[in-house]
C-alpha positions in Angstrom: 102.8 -21.8 150.2 101.0 -23.4 147.3 103.4 -25.5 145.2 103.1 -24.9 141.4 102.2 -27.9 139.3 105.2 -29.8 138.1 107.6 -28.0 140.5 109.6 -31.2 141.1 110.4 -31.5 137.4 111.1 -27.8 137.1 113.6 -27.9 140.1 115.4 -30.9 138.6 115.7 -29.2 135.3 117.2 -26.1 136.8 119.7 -28.2 138.8 120.7 -30.1 135.7 121.2 -26.9 133.8 123.0 -25.2 136.8 124.8 -28.0 138.7 127.0 -27.5 141.7 130.3 -27.7 139.7 129.2 -25.1 137.2 127.9 -22.6 139.7 130.9 -22.9 142.1 133.4 -23.1 139.2 132.0 -19.9 137.9 132.1 -17.8 141.1 129.1 -18.7 143.3 129.7 -19.5 147.0 129.3 -23.2 147.7 127.0 -22.5 150.7 124.7 -20.5 148.4 124.6 -23.2 145.8 123.9 -25.9 148.4 121.0 -23.8 149.9 119.6 -22.9 146.4 119.4 -26.5 145.4 118.1 -27.7 148.7 115.3 -25.1 148.9 114.4 -25.6 145.2 113.6 -29.2 146.2 110.9 -27.9 148.6 109.0 -26.2 145.8 110.1 -22.6 146.3 110.6 -20.7 143.0 114.3 -20.7 141.9 114.4 -17.0 141.2 112.9 -16.1 144.6 115.5 -18.2 146.5 118.4 -16.9 144.5 117.3 -13.3 145.1 117.0 -13.9 148.8 120.5 -15.3 148.9 121.8 -12.4 146.9 120.2 -9.8 149.2 121.7 -11.6 152.2 125.2 -11.3 150.6 124.6 -7.6 149.8 123.8 -7.0 153.5 127.1 -8.8 154.4 129.0 -6.7 151.9 127.5 -3.4 153.1 128.4 -4.3 156.7 131.9 -5.2 155.8 132.4 -2.0 153.9 131.1 0.0 156.8 133.7 -1.6 159.0 136.4 -0.8 156.5 137.0 -4.3 155.3 137.0 -3.6 151.6 138.4 -7.0 150.5 135.7 -8.8 152.4 133.0 -6.5 151.1 134.2 -7.1 147.5 133.9 -10.9 147.9 130.4 -10.6 149.2 129.4 -8.2 146.4 130.7 -10.8 143.9 128.7 -13.6 145.6 125.6 -11.4 145.6 126.0 -10.8 141.9 126.4 -14.5 141.3 123.1 -15.2 143.1 121.2 -12.6 141.1 122.7 -13.9 137.9 121.7 -17.5 138.7 118.2 -16.4 139.7 117.4 -14.7 136.4 118.5 -17.6 134.2 115.2 -19.5 134.0 113.1 -16.4 133.5 112.0 -15.4 130.0 112.7 -12.1 128.4 109.1 -11.1 128.7 109.0 -11.4 132.5 109.8 -8.0 134.1 111.6 -9.9 137.0 114.4 -11.0 134.6 115.5 -7.4 134.0 114.9 -6.6 137.7 117.3 -9.3 138.8 119.7 -8.5 136.0 119.9 -4.9 137.1 120.7 -6.1 140.6 123.5 -8.4 139.4 125.0 -5.5 137.4 124.8 -3.2 140.5 126.4 -5.8 142.7 129.2 -6.5 140.2 129.8 -2.8 139.8 130.1 -2.4 143.6 132.7 -5.2 143.7 134.5 -3.7 140.7 134.7 -0.3 142.4 136.7 -1.9 145.2 139.2 -3.5 142.8 142.5 -1.9 141.9 142.3 -0.8 139.2 138.6 -0.5 139.3 136.5 -2.5 136.9 135.0 -0.4 134.1 131.7 -0.9 132.3 132.0 -0.3 128.6 129.4 -0.2 125.9 130.7 -0.7 122.4 128.6 0.2 119.3 129.4 -2.1 116.5 128.0 -2.7 112.9 126.5 -5.9 114.3 124.9 -4.5 117.4 125.9 -3.3 120.9 128.5 -5.2 122.9 128.4 -4.4 126.6 131.1 -5.6 129.0 133.5 -5.1 131.9 137.1 -4.2 131.4 139.3 -5.6 134.1 143.0 -4.6 134.2 145.9 -6.1 136.1 147.5 -4.0 138.9 150.9 -2.6 138.2 151.1 -3.6 134.5 151.6 -1.1 131.8 150.0 -1.8 128.4 148.9 -5.4 129.2 147.6 -7.6 126.4 143.8 -8.2 126.7 141.6 -11.3 126.3 137.9 -10.9 125.3 135.9 -13.5 127.2 132.5 -14.5 125.7 129.8 -17.0 126.9 127.2 -19.1 125.2 123.5 -19.1 124.4 122.7 -17.4 127.6 125.9 -15.4 127.7 126.0 -14.0 131.2 129.5 -12.4 131.0 129.9 -12.1 134.8 129.8 -15.9 135.0 133.4 -15.8 133.6 134.8 -13.4 136.2 136.5 -16.1 138.1 138.4 -17.3 135.0 139.3 -13.7 134.3 141.1 -13.4 137.6 143.5 -16.1 136.5 144.4 -13.8 133.6 144.8 -10.8 135.8 147.2 -12.7 138.1 149.4 -13.3 135.1 149.4 -9.6 133.9 146.8 -10.0 131.3 143.7 -7.7 131.1 140.2 -9.2 130.4 137.1 -7.9 128.8 134.0 -9.8 129.9 131.7 -9.4 127.0 128.0 -9.8 126.3 128.0 -10.2 122.5 125.0 -9.4 120.3 122.0 -11.4 121.5 123.6 -12.1 124.9 123.0 -10.7 128.4 122.9 -7.0 128.9 123.4 -6.4 125.2 120.1 -8.1 124.5 118.1 -7.2 127.5 118.8 -3.5 127.5 120.1 -2.7 124.0 118.0 -5.1 121.9 121.2 -6.4 120.2 120.8 -9.8 118.4 123.0 -12.5 117.0 123.2 -12.2 113.2 125.4 -13.6 110.4 127.8 -10.7 110.7 128.5 -11.1 114.4 132.2 -11.4 113.6 132.1 -7.6 112.8 131.0 -7.0 116.4 134.1 -8.7 117.8 136.3 -7.0 115.3 135.1 -3.6 116.5 135.6 -4.7 120.1 139.2 -5.7 119.4 139.8 -2.4 117.6 138.3 -0.5 120.6 140.6 -2.2 123.1 143.7 -1.7 121.0 142.8 2.0 120.8 142.8 2.3 124.6 146.2 3.9 125.5 146.3 1.9 128.8 146.3 -1.4 127.0 148.7 -3.2 124.7 148.0 -4.0 121.0 147.7 -7.8 121.4 144.1 -9.0 121.9 143.1 -12.6 122.4 139.6 -14.2 122.5 138.3 -16.9 124.8 134.9 -18.4 124.0 132.9 -20.8 126.2 130.2 -23.2 125.0 128.5 -21.5 122.0 130.9 -18.7 122.7 133.6 -21.1 121.6 132.0 -21.1 118.1 131.9 -17.2 118.2 135.6 -17.1 119.2 136.6 -19.4 116.3 134.4 -17.2 114.0 136.0 -14.0 115.2 139.6 -15.4 115.0 139.1 -16.6 111.5 137.6 -13.4 110.2 140.8 -11.4 109.8 143.7 -10.2 111.9 141.8 -8.7 114.8 142.9 -11.3 117.3 146.4 -12.7 118.3 145.3 -15.9 120.0 142.1 -17.9 120.4 140.8 -20.4 123.0 137.7 -22.5 122.4 136.3 -24.1 125.6 133.4 -26.5 125.1 132.8 -25.3 121.6 131.6 -26.6 118.3 131.6 -26.0 114.5 127.8 -26.1 114.5 125.8 -24.7 117.5 122.5 -26.1 116.2 123.8 -29.6 117.1 122.4 -29.0 120.6 118.9 -29.1 119.2 119.5 -32.6 117.8 119.6 -33.9 121.4 117.7 -31.2 123.4 114.9 -29.8 121.1 113.4 -27.8 124.0 116.6 -25.7 124.0 115.0 -23.9 121.1 113.4 -21.6 123.7 116.9 -20.2 124.3 117.7 -19.8 120.7 114.8 -17.5 119.7 115.7 -14.6 122.1 119.4 -14.9 121.1 118.5 -14.4 117.4 115.5 -12.2 117.9 113.2 -14.7 116.1 109.9 -15.7 117.6 109.0 -18.5 115.2 110.6 -21.7 116.4 111.3 -23.2 113.0 112.6 -20.0 111.6 114.9 -19.7 114.6 116.1 -23.3 114.1 116.8 -22.6 110.4 118.7 -19.4 111.2 120.8 -21.1 113.8 121.7 -23.8 111.3 123.3 -21.2 109.1 125.8 -20.4 111.8 128.6 -22.8 111.0 132.4 -22.9 110.9 133.2 -24.6 107.6 136.6 -26.2 106.9 137.2 -23.4 104.4 136.5 -20.7 107.0 138.6 -22.5 109.6 141.6 -22.7 107.3 141.8 -18.9 107.7 142.2 -19.3 111.5 146.0 -18.9 111.6 146.6 -17.5 115.1 147.6 -19.7 118.0 144.7 -21.9 119.0 143.8 -23.8 122.2 140.8 -26.1 122.2 139.5 -27.4 125.6 136.8 -30.1 125.8 135.4 -32.9 127.9 134.8 -36.3 126.3 131.4 -36.9 127.9 130.1 -33.5 126.9 126.6 -33.9 125.5 125.9 -30.3 124.8 128.5 -30.1 122.1 130.0 -33.4 121.1 133.7 -33.9 121.3 133.9 -34.9 117.6 132.6 -31.4 116.6 135.1 -29.7 118.7 137.8 -31.9 117.2 136.6 -31.0 113.7 137.2 -27.3 114.6 140.7 -28.1 115.9 141.6 -30.3 112.9 140.4 -27.9 110.2 142.0 -24.8 111.8 145.0 -23.5 109.8 147.0 -22.4 112.8 150.6 -23.8 112.9 150.5 -23.4 116.7 147.5 -25.3 118.1 146.9 -27.4 121.2 144.2 -29.9 122.0 143.3 -30.4 125.7 140.9 -33.2 126.6 139.5 -34.4 129.9 138.2 -38.0 129.8 135.6 -37.2 132.5 135.1 -33.5 131.7 131.6 -32.1 131.7 130.4 -29.3 129.4 133.1 -26.6 129.5 135.0 -28.8 131.9 133.3 -27.1 134.9 134.3 -30.1 137.0 138.0 -29.3 136.7 137.7 -25.6 137.1 141.1 -24.7 138.6 143.0 -27.1 136.3 141.2 -25.6 133.3 141.7 -22.0 134.3 145.4 -22.3 135.0 145.9 -24.1 131.6 144.0 -21.4 129.7 145.5 -18.5 131.6 149.1 -19.7 131.3 148.6 -20.4 127.6 147.3 -16.9 126.9 150.1 -15.4 129.0 152.6 -17.3 126.9 151.1 -16.5 123.5 150.3 -12.8 124.1 153.5 -11.8 126.1 155.8 -12.1 123.1 155.2 -10.1 119.9 154.9 -12.4 116.9 155.5 -11.8 113.3 151.8 -11.5 112.4 151.4 -8.9 115.2 153.8 -6.4 113.6 151.1 -4.3 112.1 149.1 -4.3 115.3 
């Protein structure tokens, strides 16, 4: 094969953005991650390798299902979905292959969800701030469970947080994996974009979940990376949410551009703004001010790694300190990377136990909900 110019630098950039601990910690099989990184070092295109790995896992899933091994099939479908998801990340929205791989990841995730009990459900919620598409996952044998909305960051591939959601399900808490406005499926297939009234989107999602007769009335929100900013924004907007967790978040998402100006290429599609400087200016307007955070009164958990260079720890601490919640907890890892991917299990049990504790008991401010 003919190697594309600059392929070594491209491969290294992809591996930095998607290191082993992030991919494994968010549901990709280690063997697939190892092979993806190794083959990327030979000059093969990242998306091509990931698709090949995904197709191999699909074949394994289909074979297991034909033999009646549904649990095994489900695991391979999830690994296939993770490969397709990872493959489409570097592609731009204008490349048809991005949507092609995204359709494959949705189909594989849907196949895995169909083998769950209860089955995962794909929901599309129309909101005043754009479409929010996601997966509703419910714990087995639990009537009217509380629900946690899980949202990601600038890329916002909701399926990336499925592994964390399983920790909630194990504790009797439902999860809604959400692509908010400007993220994932909501952007690629519904042209939904992040605007200043994004909090209205999550308010509508919470209202929709509370109206589901199978679910309880208490709804939490868990945001990761820039999604941590969105979670704080949503939780401070009113009384839609009963608990809020911010993982790897910030009061000012635009801070990433101070250190990584090339990341502006991710910001434009999220906002639906082609002009780089206009996109930068628009992102700067997305801030959590001390006045806004004073209205965040629900239980709050902030999780951060000290070495995080995507969003600095002092900006996560500013969110925590300004929050008006009388029940708030700070969890810091001295060696934690962005979103503490390198302590995946420890992070997930902390967050899941915290939500289970906060949402299992009706509190005074939940009386009207």
